[in-house]
C-alpha positions in Angstrom: 9.2 23.8 -5.6 9.2 21.6 -2.8 10.9 19.3 -0.9 9.7 16.0 0.4 10.3 15.2 4.1 10.2 11.4 5.8 9.8 11.6 9.4 10.9 9.2 11.6 8.4 7.1 13.1 7.9 6.9 17.0 9.0 4.7 19.2 6.8 1.7 19.2 5.1 2.2 16.1 6.9 -0.4 14.0 6.4 -3.3 16.8 2.6 -2.5 16.6 2.6 -2.6 12.6 4.2 -6.1 13.0 1.7 -7.4 15.9 -1.1 -6.5 13.3 -0.3 -6.6 9.9 -2.4 -4.8 7.4 -4.9 -6.3 5.1 -4.5 -3.5 2.7 -2.2 -0.8 2.1 -2.8 2.2 0.0 -0.4 4.5 -1.5 -1.7 8.3 -3.1 2.2 9.6 -4.5 5.4 7.7 -5.3 6.6 9.5 -2.3 4.2 7.3 -0.2 6.0 4.3 -1.4 9.9 6.1 -0.4 8.6 7.2 2.7 7.7 3.3 3.9 10.9 2.6 2.5 12.8 5.4 5.0 11.1 3.5 7.9 11.5 -0.4 6.8 14.3 -2.0 5.4 13.4 -4.3 2.4 12.7 -7.3 4.2 10.5 -5.8 7.1 8.5 -4.2 4.0 8.5 -7.7 2.2 7.2 -9.4 5.2 4.4 -6.5 6.3 2.8 -6.4 2.9 3.2 -10.6 2.5 -0.7 -10.7 3.0 -1.5 -7.2 2.4 -3.3 -6.2 -1.0 -1.7 -2.8 -2.7 -3.3 -0.3 -3.9 -2.2 2.7 -5.9 -3.5 5.9 -6.8 -2.0 6.0 -10.4 0.4 5.3 -13.0 3.0 7.1 -11.4 2.8 5.2 -8.0 1.9 2.0 -9.5 5.4 2.4 -11.5 7.4 3.1 -8.1 5.5 0.3 -6.3 6.9 -2.2 -9.0 10.2 -1.2 -8.8 10.3 -1.8 -5.2 8.9 -4.8 -5.6 5.2 -4.8 -4.9 2.8 -6.5 -7.0 -0.2 -4.0 -7.1 -3.4 -5.1 -6.6 -5.5 -2.6 -8.1 -4.8 1.0 -9.5 -7.7 3.5 -9.0 -9.6 4.7 -12.3 -10.1 7.7 -12.1 -7.0 8.6 -10.6 -7.9 10.2 -7.4 -8.9 9.8 -3.8 -12.2 8.7 -4.8 -11.2 6.4 -7.5 -8.5 4.6 -4.9 -11.5 4.2 -2.2 -13.9 2.7 -5.2 -10.9 0.4 -6.2 -10.6 -1.1 -2.4 -14.3 -1.4 -2.6 -14.6 -2.9 -5.7 -11.9 -5.4 -4.6 -13.7 -6.2 -1.4 -16.5 -6.9 -3.1 -15.5 -9.6 -5.8 -16.7 -12.9 -5.4 -14.3 -15.1 -3.3 -15.9 -18.2 -4.7 -18.6 -20.5 -3.6 -19.7 -20.3 -0.1 -19.2 -23.8 1.5 -21.9 -24.9 4.3 
């Protein structure tokens, strides 16, 4: 039996996050999704994730993300940390269209 504890962020961390919003956010468990909600309001989460790609470790995490209003960019397959890294790399290597000169 375990209990999940969500620590409060240190002073200034939230401001730094908004100064340089992430390009990608990786979630490894449903608890990490809930932990974000502990420190940010729903509006802040929408703002910080608006331009970010959202990566999930597996189906349970993706389900929690969807319930929280996130659009999952990719889900790891296999559902482990190497699979999550592969999902990020695969997404970053996808063609973005023809190069313009």
